[in-house]
PDB file of N, CA, C and O in Angstrom:
ATOM      1  N   MET A   1      -7.520 -16.203 -11.242  1.00  0.00           N
ATOM      2  CA  MET A   1      -8.256 -15.941 -10.022  1.00  0.00           C
ATOM      3  C   MET A   1      -9.257 -14.829 -10.316  1.00  0.00           C
ATOM      4  O   MET A   1      -8.915 -13.845 -10.971  1.00  0.00           O
ATOM      5  N   ALA A   2     -10.454 -14.973  -9.850  1.00  0.00           N
ATOM      6  CA  ALA A   2     -11.507 -13.996 -10.110  1.00  0.00           C
ATOM      7  C   ALA A   2     -11.251 -12.699  -9.361  1.00  0.00           C
ATOM      8  O   ALA A   2     -10.615 -12.685  -8.307  1.00  0.00           O
ATOM      9  N   THR A   3     -11.759 -11.610  -9.925  1.00  0.00           N
ATOM     10  CA  THR A   3     -11.606 -10.305  -9.310  1.00  0.00           C
ATOM     11  C   THR A   3     -12.221 -10.307  -7.918  1.00  0.00           C
ATOM     12  O   THR A   3     -13.307 -10.849  -7.714  1.00  0.00           O
ATOM     13  N   GLY A   4     -11.533  -9.708  -6.974  1.00  0.00           N
ATOM     14  CA  GLY A   4     -12.053  -9.605  -5.615  1.00  0.00           C
ATOM     15  C   GLY A   4     -11.593 -10.724  -4.693  1.00  0.00           C
ATOM     16  O   GLY A   4     -11.731 -10.618  -3.474  1.00  0.00           O
ATOM     17  N   GLN A   5     -11.051 -11.790  -5.260  1.00  0.00           N
ATOM     18  CA  GLN A   5     -10.559 -12.877  -4.423  1.00  0.00           C
ATOM     19  C   GLN A   5      -9.130 -12.584  -4.015  1.00  0.00           C
ATOM     20  O   GLN A   5      -8.344 -12.035  -4.787  1.00  0.00           O
ATOM     21  N   GLN A   6      -8.811 -12.956  -2.795  1.00  0.00           N
ATOM     22  CA  GLN A   6      -7.445 -12.754  -2.337  1.00  0.00           C
ATOM     23  C   GLN A   6      -6.862 -14.090  -1.915  1.00  0.00           C
ATOM     24  O   GLN A   6      -7.545 -14.932  -1.334  1.00  0.00           O
ATOM     25  N   ARG A   7      -5.603 -14.261  -2.215  1.00  0.00           N
ATOM     26  CA  ARG A   7      -4.918 -15.496  -1.878  1.00  0.00           C
ATOM     27  C   ARG A   7      -3.620 -15.147  -1.178  1.00  0.00           C
ATOM     28  O   ARG A   7      -2.548 -15.610  -1.566  1.00  0.00           O
ATOM     29  N   SER A   8      -3.723 -14.346  -0.166  1.00  0.00           N
ATOM     30  CA  SER A   8      -2.544 -13.841   0.509  1.00  0.00           C
ATOM     31  C   SER A   8      -2.408 -14.477   1.881  1.00  0.00           C
ATOM     32  O   SER A   8      -3.398 -14.730   2.567  1.00  0.00           O
ATOM     33  N   SER A   9      -1.172 -14.730   2.269  1.00  0.00           N
ATOM     34  CA  SER A   9      -0.926 -15.232   3.617  1.00  0.00           C
ATOM     35  C   SER A   9      -0.687 -14.072   4.580  1.00  0.00           C
ATOM     36  O   SER A   9      -0.499 -14.285   5.778  1.00  0.00           O
ATOM     37  N   ASN A  10      -0.694 -12.851   4.059  1.00  0.00           N
ATOM     38  CA  ASN A  10      -0.545 -11.672   4.912  1.00  0.00           C
ATOM     39  C   ASN A  10      -1.843 -11.400   5.641  1.00  0.00           C
ATOM     40  O   ASN A  10      -2.924 -11.564   5.075  1.00  0.00           O
ATOM     41  N   TRP A  11      -1.744 -10.986   6.890  1.00  0.00           N
ATOM     42  CA  TRP A  11      -2.929 -10.633   7.651  1.00  0.00           C
ATOM     43  C   TRP A  11      -2.621  -9.382   8.444  1.00  0.00           C
ATOM     44  O   TRP A  11      -1.475  -9.143   8.824  1.00  0.00           O
ATOM     45  N   LEU A  12      -3.633  -8.593   8.691  1.00  0.00           N
ATOM     46  CA  LEU A  12      -3.467  -7.333   9.397  1.00  0.00           C
ATOM     47  C   LEU A  12      -3.644  -7.546  10.894  1.00  0.00           C
ATOM     48  O   LEU A  12      -4.586  -8.210  11.327  1.00  0.00           O
ATOM     49  N   VAL A  13      -2.751  -6.988  11.668  1.00  0.00           N
ATOM     50  CA  VAL A  13      -2.872  -7.054  13.118  1.00  0.00           C
ATOM     51  C   VAL A  13      -4.074  -6.216  13.559  1.00  0.00           C
ATOM     52  O   VAL A  13      -4.791  -6.582  14.490  1.00  0.00           O
ATOM     53  N   VAL A  14      -4.282  -5.095  12.879  1.00  0.00           N
ATOM     54  CA  VAL A  14      -5.418  -4.215  13.154  1.00  0.00           C
ATOM     55  C   VAL A  14      -6.285  -4.204  11.889  1.00  0.00           C
ATOM     56  O   VAL A  14      -5.996  -3.459  10.953  1.00  0.00           O
ATOM     57  N   PRO A  15      -7.350  -5.026  11.851  1.00  0.00           N
ATOM     58  CA  PRO A  15      -8.166  -5.116  10.639  1.00  0.00           C
ATOM     59  C   PRO A  15      -8.756  -3.779  10.184  1.00  0.00           C
ATOM     60  O   PRO A  15      -9.020  -3.600   8.995  1.00  0.00           O
ATOM     61  N   GLN A  16      -8.963  -2.855  11.094  1.00  0.00           N
ATOM     62  CA  GLN A  16      -9.512  -1.549  10.737  1.00  0.00           C
ATOM     63  C   GLN A  16      -8.535  -0.741   9.884  1.00  0.00           C
ATOM     64  O   GLN A  16      -8.930   0.253   9.274  1.00  0.00           O
ATOM     65  N   ALA A  17      -7.288  -1.146   9.832  1.00  0.00           N
ATOM     66  CA  ALA A  17      -6.277  -0.432   9.063  1.00  0.00           C
ATOM     67  C   ALA A  17      -6.360  -0.747   7.577  1.00  0.00           C
ATOM     68  O   ALA A  17      -5.688  -0.099   6.773  1.00  0.00           O
ATOM     69  N   SER A  18      -7.159  -1.715   7.202  1.00  0.00           N
ATOM     70  CA  SER A  18      -7.250  -2.132   5.806  1.00  0.00           C
ATOM     71  C   SER A  18      -7.623  -0.984   4.879  1.00  0.00           C
ATOM     72  O   SER A  18      -7.008  -0.811   3.827  1.00  0.00           O
ATOM     73  N   GLN A  19      -8.614  -0.207   5.257  1.00  0.00           N
ATOM     74  CA  GLN A  19      -9.057   0.901   4.417  1.00  0.00           C
ATOM     75  C   GLN A  19      -7.963   1.968   4.298  1.00  0.00           C
ATOM     76  O   GLN A  19      -7.751   2.515   3.216  1.00  0.00           O
ATOM     77  N   ALA A  20      -7.276   2.262   5.386  1.00  0.00           N
ATOM     78  CA  ALA A  20      -6.212   3.269   5.347  1.00  0.00           C
ATOM     79  C   ALA A  20      -5.051   2.797   4.469  1.00  0.00           C
ATOM     80  O   ALA A  20      -4.478   3.596   3.728  1.00  0.00           O
ATOM     81  N   LEU A  21      -4.698   1.518   4.541  1.00  0.00           N
ATOM     82  CA  LEU A  21      -3.623   0.991   3.710  1.00  0.00           C
ATOM     83  C   LEU A  21      -4.018   0.993   2.237  1.00  0.00           C
ATOM     84  O   LEU A  21      -3.191   1.271   1.368  1.00  0.00           O
ATOM     85  N   ASN A  22      -5.261   0.687   1.961  1.00  0.00           N
ATOM     86  CA  ASN A  22      -5.736   0.714   0.580  1.00  0.00           C
ATOM     87  C   ASN A  22      -5.680   2.139   0.024  1.00  0.00           C
ATOM     88  O   ASN A  22      -5.281   2.350  -1.122  1.00  0.00           O
ATOM     89  N   GLN A  23      -6.079   3.106   0.838  1.00  0.00           N
ATOM     90  CA  GLN A  23      -6.021   4.510   0.417  1.00  0.00           C
ATOM     91  C   GLN A  23      -4.570   4.931   0.176  1.00  0.00           C
ATOM     92  O   GLN A  23      -4.277   5.655  -0.776  1.00  0.00           O
ATOM     93  N   MET A  24      -3.669   4.474   1.041  1.00  0.00           N
ATOM     94  CA  MET A  24      -2.260   4.800   0.894  1.00  0.00           C
ATOM     95  C   MET A  24      -1.722   4.220  -0.414  1.00  0.00           C
ATOM     96  O   MET A  24      -0.892   4.849  -1.070  1.00  0.00           O
ATOM     97  N   LYS A  25      -2.183   3.035  -0.798  1.00  0.00           N
ATOM     98  CA  LYS A  25      -1.762   2.411  -2.053  1.00  0.00           C
ATOM     99  C   LYS A  25      -2.097   3.320  -3.238  1.00  0.00           C
ATOM    100  O   LYS A  25      -1.266   3.518  -4.125  1.00  0.00           O
ATOM    101  N   TYR A  26      -3.300   3.865  -3.251  1.00  0.00           N
ATOM    102  CA  TYR A  26      -3.707   4.741  -4.350  1.00  0.00           C
ATOM    103  C   TYR A  26      -2.924   6.055  -4.331  1.00  0.00           C
ATOM    104  O   TYR A  26      -2.561   6.573  -5.388  1.00  0.00           O
ATOM    105  N   GLU A  27      -2.663   6.594  -3.147  1.00  0.00           N
ATOM    106  CA  GLU A  27      -1.906   7.839  -3.042  1.00  0.00           C
ATOM    107  C   GLU A  27      -0.476   7.657  -3.544  1.00  0.00           C
ATOM    108  O   GLU A  27       0.037   8.491  -4.289  1.00  0.00           O
ATOM    109  N   VAL A  28       0.161   6.563  -3.132  1.00  0.00           N
ATOM    110  CA  VAL A  28       1.539   6.306  -3.551  1.00  0.00           C
ATOM    111  C   VAL A  28       1.594   6.065  -5.051  1.00  0.00           C
ATOM    112  O   VAL A  28       2.498   6.563  -5.722  1.00  0.00           O
ATOM    113  N   ALA A  29       0.651   5.316  -5.583  1.00  0.00           N
ATOM    114  CA  ALA A  29       0.625   5.064  -7.024  1.00  0.00           C
ATOM    115  C   ALA A  29       0.497   6.377  -7.792  1.00  0.00           C
ATOM    116  O   ALA A  29       1.141   6.567  -8.824  1.00  0.00           O
ATOM    117  N   GLN A  30      -0.336   7.277  -7.283  1.00  0.00           N
ATOM    118  CA  GLN A  30      -0.502   8.573  -7.944  1.00  0.00           C
ATOM    119  C   GLN A  30       0.798   9.374  -7.884  1.00  0.00           C
ATOM    120  O   GLN A  30       1.188  10.003  -8.868  1.00  0.00           O
ATOM    121  N   GLU A  31       1.472   9.351  -6.721  1.00  0.00           N
ATOM    122  CA  GLU A  31       2.745  10.062  -6.587  1.00  0.00           C
ATOM    123  C   GLU A  31       3.778   9.538  -7.582  1.00  0.00           C
ATOM    124  O   GLU A  31       4.585  10.301  -8.114  1.00  0.00           O
ATOM    125  N   LEU A  32       3.746   8.227  -7.829  1.00  0.00           N
ATOM    126  CA  LEU A  32       4.715   7.607  -8.731  1.00  0.00           C
ATOM    127  C   LEU A  32       4.274   7.658 -10.194  1.00  0.00           C
ATOM    128  O   LEU A  32       5.034   7.268 -11.081  1.00  0.00           O
ATOM    129  N   GLY A  33       3.072   8.127 -10.448  1.00  0.00           N
ATOM    130  CA  GLY A  33       2.566   8.216 -11.809  1.00  0.00           C
ATOM    131  C   GLY A  33       2.098   6.881 -12.365  1.00  0.00           C
ATOM    132  O   GLY A  33       2.074   6.682 -13.579  1.00  0.00           O
ATOM    133  N   ILE A  34       1.726   5.966 -11.475  1.00  0.00           N
ATOM    134  CA  ILE A  34       1.239   4.649 -11.882  1.00  0.00           C
ATOM    135  C   ILE A  34      -0.279   4.666 -11.849  1.00  0.00           C
ATOM    136  O   ILE A  34      -0.879   5.003 -10.828  1.00  0.00           O
ATOM    137  N   GLN A  35      -0.894   4.306 -12.952  1.00  0.00           N
ATOM    138  CA  GLN A  35      -2.352   4.324 -13.061  1.00  0.00           C
ATOM    139  C   GLN A  35      -2.921   2.983 -12.616  1.00  0.00           C
ATOM    140  O   GLN A  35      -2.644   1.956 -13.234  1.00  0.00           O
ATOM    141  N   ILE A  36      -3.714   2.986 -11.551  1.00  0.00           N
ATOM    142  CA  ILE A  36      -4.393   1.781 -11.089  1.00  0.00           C
ATOM    143  C   ILE A  36      -5.765   1.749 -11.755  1.00  0.00           C
ATOM    144  O   ILE A  36      -6.490   2.744 -11.722  1.00  0.00           O
ATOM    145  N   PRO A  37      -6.132   0.619 -12.359  1.00  0.00           N
ATOM    146  CA  PRO A  37      -7.435   0.528 -13.026  1.00  0.00           C
ATOM    147  C   PRO A  37      -8.591   0.830 -12.076  1.00  0.00           C
ATOM    148  O   PRO A  37      -8.496   0.602 -10.870  1.00  0.00           O
ATOM    149  N   ALA A  38      -9.680   1.344 -12.635  1.00  0.00           N
ATOM    150  CA  ALA A  38     -10.837   1.737 -11.837  1.00  0.00           C
ATOM    151  C   ALA A  38     -11.424   0.561 -11.052  1.00  0.00           C
ATOM    152  O   ALA A  38     -11.985   0.758  -9.974  1.00  0.00           O
ATOM    153  N   ASP A  39     -11.299  -0.658 -11.581  1.00  0.00           N
ATOM    154  CA  ASP A  39     -11.865  -1.811 -10.882  1.00  0.00           C
ATOM    155  C   ASP A  39     -10.973  -2.293  -9.746  1.00  0.00           C
ATOM    156  O   ASP A  39     -11.363  -3.183  -8.991  1.00  0.00           O
ATOM    157  N   GLY A  40      -9.775  -1.715  -9.612  1.00  0.00           N
ATOM    158  CA  GLY A  40      -8.879  -2.053  -8.513  1.00  0.00           C
ATOM    159  C   GLY A  40      -8.035  -3.292  -8.747  1.00  0.00           C
ATOM    160  O   GLY A  40      -7.187  -3.621  -7.917  1.00  0.00           O
ATOM    161  N   TYR A  41      -8.243  -3.985  -9.852  1.00  0.00           N
ATOM    162  CA  TYR A  41      -7.476  -5.198 -10.150  1.00  0.00           C
ATOM    163  C   TYR A  41      -6.076  -4.807 -10.590  1.00  0.00           C
ATOM    164  O   TYR A  41      -5.898  -4.109 -11.589  1.00  0.00           O
ATOM    165  N   MET A  42      -5.095  -5.258  -9.841  1.00  0.00           N
ATOM    166  CA  MET A  42      -3.718  -4.856 -10.123  1.00  0.00           C
ATOM    167  C   MET A  42      -2.916  -5.950 -10.804  1.00  0.00           C
ATOM    168  O   MET A  42      -1.694  -5.843 -10.909  1.00  0.00           O
ATOM    169  N   GLY A  43      -3.581  -7.003 -11.270  1.00  0.00           N
ATOM    170  CA  GLY A  43      -2.897  -8.114 -11.909  1.00  0.00           C
ATOM    171  C   GLY A  43      -2.260  -7.773 -13.233  1.00  0.00           C
ATOM    172  O   GLY A  43      -1.359  -8.480 -13.684  1.00  0.00           O
ATOM    173  N   ASN A  44      -2.706  -6.707 -13.864  1.00  0.00           N
ATOM    174  CA  ASN A  44      -2.148  -6.325 -15.160  1.00  0.00           C
ATOM    175  C   ASN A  44      -1.069  -5.255 -15.037  1.00  0.00           C
ATOM    176  O   ASN A  44      -0.547  -4.780 -16.045  1.00  0.00           O
ATOM    177  N   ILE A  45      -0.738  -4.879 -13.817  1.00  0.00           N
ATOM    178  CA  ILE A  45       0.316  -3.884 -13.591  1.00  0.00           C
ATOM    179  C   ILE A  45       1.652  -4.626 -13.492  1.00  0.00           C
ATOM    180  O   ILE A  45       1.721  -5.711 -12.914  1.00  0.00           O
ATOM    181  N   ALA A  46       2.683  -4.054 -14.043  1.00  0.00           N
ATOM    182  CA  ALA A  46       4.006  -4.691 -14.040  1.00  0.00           C
ATOM    183  C   ALA A  46       4.488  -4.945 -12.611  1.00  0.00           C
ATOM    184  O   ALA A  46       4.229  -4.158 -11.700  1.00  0.00           O
ATOM    185  N   SER A  47       5.184  -6.045 -12.442  1.00  0.00           N
ATOM    186  CA  SER A  47       5.720  -6.405 -11.124  1.00  0.00           C
ATOM    187  C   SER A  47       6.605  -5.301 -10.567  1.00  0.00           C
ATOM    188  O   SER A  47       6.587  -5.031  -9.366  1.00  0.00           O
ATOM    189  N   ARG A  48       7.370  -4.673 -11.427  1.00  0.00           N
ATOM    190  CA  ARG A  48       8.260  -3.590 -10.999  1.00  0.00           C
ATOM    191  C   ARG A  48       7.450  -2.442 -10.397  1.00  0.00           C
ATOM    192  O   ARG A  48       7.841  -1.871  -9.379  1.00  0.00           O
ATOM    193  N   ASP A  49       6.319  -2.104 -11.030  1.00  0.00           N
ATOM    194  CA  ASP A  49       5.474  -1.028 -10.524  1.00  0.00           C
ATOM    195  C   ASP A  49       4.817  -1.411  -9.200  1.00  0.00           C
ATOM    196  O   ASP A  49       4.752  -0.601  -8.275  1.00  0.00           O
ATOM    197  N   ASN A  50       4.333  -2.645  -9.114  1.00  0.00           N
ATOM    198  CA  ASN A  50       3.742  -3.096  -7.853  1.00  0.00           C
ATOM    199  C   ASN A  50       4.776  -3.087  -6.732  1.00  0.00           C
ATOM    200  O   ASN A  50       4.466  -2.730  -5.595  1.00  0.00           O
ATOM    201  N   GLY A  51       6.002  -3.482  -7.057  1.00  0.00           N
ATOM    202  CA  GLY A  51       7.068  -3.459  -6.063  1.00  0.00           C
ATOM    203  C   GLY A  51       7.407  -2.047  -5.619  1.00  0.00           C
ATOM    204  O   GLY A  51       7.687  -1.806  -4.444  1.00  0.00           O
ATOM    205  N   ALA A  52       7.381  -1.116  -6.562  1.00  0.00           N
ATOM    206  CA  ALA A  52       7.654   0.279  -6.223  1.00  0.00           C
ATOM    207  C   ALA A  52       6.580   0.820  -5.282  1.00  0.00           C
ATOM    208  O   ALA A  52       6.886   1.532  -4.325  1.00  0.00           O
ATOM    209  N   ILE A  53       5.330   0.480  -5.558  1.00  0.00           N
ATOM    210  CA  ILE A  53       4.235   0.932  -4.687  1.00  0.00           C
ATOM    211  C   ILE A  53       4.427   0.357  -3.290  1.00  0.00           C
ATOM    212  O   ILE A  53       4.345   1.087  -2.302  1.00  0.00           O
ATOM    213  N   GLY A  54       4.680  -0.941  -3.201  1.00  0.00           N
ATOM    214  CA  GLY A  54       4.876  -1.579  -1.899  1.00  0.00           C
ATOM    215  C   GLY A  54       6.074  -1.020  -1.149  1.00  0.00           C
ATOM    216  O   GLY A  54       6.016  -0.824   0.065  1.00  0.00           O
ATOM    217  N   GLY A  55       7.154  -0.766  -1.865  1.00  0.00           N
ATOM    218  CA  GLY A  55       8.355  -0.222  -1.230  1.00  0.00           C
ATOM    219  C   GLY A  55       8.125   1.167  -0.667  1.00  0.00           C
ATOM    220  O   GLY A  55       8.582   1.478   0.433  1.00  0.00           O
ATOM    221  N   HIS A  56       7.420   2.005  -1.416  1.00  0.00           N
ATOM    222  CA  HIS A  56       7.141   3.363  -0.938  1.00  0.00           C
ATOM    223  C   HIS A  56       6.170   3.335   0.251  1.00  0.00           C
ATOM    224  O   HIS A  56       6.302   4.130   1.182  1.00  0.00           O
ATOM    225  N   ILE A  57       5.209   2.428   0.214  1.00  0.00           N
ATOM    226  CA  ILE A  57       4.289   2.298   1.360  1.00  0.00           C
ATOM    227  C   ILE A  57       5.082   1.894   2.593  1.00  0.00           C
ATOM    228  O   ILE A  57       4.872   2.442   3.675  1.00  0.00           O
ATOM    229  N   THR A  58       5.994   0.935   2.436  1.00  0.00           N
ATOM    230  CA  THR A  58       6.802   0.494   3.569  1.00  0.00           C
ATOM    231  C   THR A  58       7.641   1.635   4.122  1.00  0.00           C
ATOM    232  O   THR A  58       7.727   1.803   5.338  1.00  0.00           O
ATOM    233  N   ARG A  59       8.261   2.420   3.248  1.00  0.00           N
ATOM    234  CA  ARG A  59       9.060   3.564   3.704  1.00  0.00           C
ATOM    235  C   ARG A  59       8.208   4.550   4.497  1.00  0.00           C
ATOM    236  O   ARG A  59       8.632   5.050   5.539  1.00  0.00           O
ATOM    237  N   LYS A  60       7.003   4.824   3.996  1.00  0.00           N
ATOM    238  CA  LYS A  60       6.116   5.768   4.683  1.00  0.00           C
ATOM    239  C   LYS A  60       5.690   5.228   6.044  1.00  0.00           C
ATOM    240  O   LYS A  60       5.647   5.971   7.024  1.00  0.00           O
ATOM    241  N   LEU A  61       5.376   3.934   6.106  1.00  0.00           N
ATOM    242  CA  LEU A  61       4.957   3.342   7.377  1.00  0.00           C
ATOM    243  C   LEU A  61       6.094   3.342   8.396  1.00  0.00           C
ATOM    244  O   LEU A  61       5.868   3.598   9.579  1.00  0.00           O
ATOM    245  N   VAL A  62       7.311   3.056   7.944  1.00  0.00           N
ATOM    246  CA  VAL A  62       8.469   3.098   8.846  1.00  0.00           C
ATOM    247  C   VAL A  62       8.695   4.524   9.332  1.00  0.00           C
ATOM    248  O   VAL A  62       8.959   4.743  10.515  1.00  0.00           O
ATOM    249  N   GLN A  63       8.594   5.487   8.433  1.00  0.00           N
ATOM    250  CA  GLN A  63       8.775   6.883   8.822  1.00  0.00           C
ATOM    251  C   GLN A  63       7.715   7.299   9.847  1.00  0.00           C
ATOM    252  O   GLN A  63       8.028   7.980  10.823  1.00  0.00           O
ATOM    253  N   MET A  64       6.469   6.891   9.625  1.00  0.00           N
ATOM    254  CA  MET A  64       5.402   7.226  10.573  1.00  0.00           C
ATOM    255  C   MET A  64       5.670   6.598  11.939  1.00  0.00           C
ATOM    256  O   MET A  64       5.459   7.234  12.972  1.00  0.00           O
ATOM    257  N   ALA A  65       6.132   5.361  11.943  1.00  0.00           N
ATOM    258  CA  ALA A  65       6.430   4.676  13.210  1.00  0.00           C
ATOM    259  C   ALA A  65       7.588   5.349  13.934  1.00  0.00           C
ATOM    260  O   ALA A  65       7.548   5.510  15.154  1.00  0.00           O
ATOM    261  N   GLU A  66       8.626   5.745  13.187  1.00  0.00           N
ATOM    262  CA  GLU A  66       9.762   6.411  13.806  1.00  0.00           C
ATOM    263  C   GLU A  66       9.333   7.746  14.414  1.00  0.00           C
ATOM    264  O   GLU A  66       9.767   8.093  15.512  1.00  0.00           O
ATOM    265  N   GLN A  67       8.489   8.491  13.712  1.00  0.00           N
ATOM    266  CA  GLN A  67       8.006   9.759  14.252  1.00  0.00           C
ATOM    267  C   GLN A  67       7.186   9.523  15.523  1.00  0.00           C
ATOM    268  O   GLN A  67       7.316  10.263  16.498  1.00  0.00           O
ATOM    269  N   GLN A  68       6.362   8.510  15.503  1.00  0.00           N
ATOM    270  CA  GLN A  68       5.545   8.217  16.665  1.00  0.00           C
ATOM    271  C   GLN A  68       6.401   7.804  17.859  1.00  0.00           C
ATOM    272  O   GLN A  68       6.142   8.227  18.985  1.00  0.00           O
ATOM    273  N   LEU A  69       7.416   6.983  17.617  1.00  0.00           N
ATOM    274  CA  LEU A  69       8.291   6.527  18.685  1.00  0.00           C
ATOM    275  C   LEU A  69       9.157   7.647  19.255  1.00  0.00           C
ATOM    276  O   LEU A  69       9.497   7.644  20.438  1.00  0.00           O
ATOM    277  N   SER A  70       9.504   8.593  18.406  1.00  0.00           N
ATOM    278  CA  SER A  70      10.345   9.698  18.868  1.00  0.00           C
ATOM    279  C   SER A  70       9.524  10.844  19.446  1.00  0.00           C
ATOM    280  O   SER A  70      10.078  11.882  19.808  1.00  0.00           O
ATOM    281  N   GLY A  71       8.239  10.669  19.533  1.00  0.00           N
ATOM    282  CA  GLY A  71       7.385  11.712  20.074  1.00  0.00           C
ATOM    283  C   GLY A  71       7.125  12.819  19.075  1.00  0.00           C
ATOM    284  O   GLY A  71       6.803  13.940  19.469  1.00  0.00           O
ATOM    285  N   GLY A  72       7.258  12.528  17.783  1.00  0.00           N
ATOM    286  CA  GLY A  72       6.992  13.517  16.757  1.00  0.00           C
ATOM    287  C   GLY A  72       8.121  14.476  16.514  1.00  0.00           C
ATOM    288  O   GLY A  72       7.944  15.458  15.793  1.00  0.00           O
ATOM    289  N   LYS A  73       9.302  14.224  17.101  1.00  0.00           N
ATOM    290  CA  LYS A  73      10.448  15.132  16.959  1.00  0.00           C
ATOM    291  C   LYS A  73      11.326  14.676  15.806  1.00  0.00           C
ATOM    292  O   LYS A  73      12.375  14.071  16.025  1.00  0.00           O
ATOM    293  N   PHE A  74      10.908  14.960  14.589  1.00  0.00           N
ATOM    294  CA  PHE A  74      11.688  14.574  13.414  1.00  0.00           C
ATOM    295  C   PHE A  74      12.026  15.739  12.594  1.00  0.00           C
ATOM    296  O   PHE A  74      12.683  15.599  11.563  1.00  0.00           O
TER     297      PHE A  74
END
């Protein structure tokens, strides 16, 4: 598949969140010490590393939602 093409069945409920999620991907990868290529193509990154990035993003999003639901009292 050519760079820049996406073949995902995932869709964003809030399309404006795409940029924030992409930024979060780079932040989490940096925290984990995973180097994402400058061109953004992640096809050459090990599945284990991609899974770790996705798992940490999910944990952060759940934590943010819980804080929001609890009124920020965490």
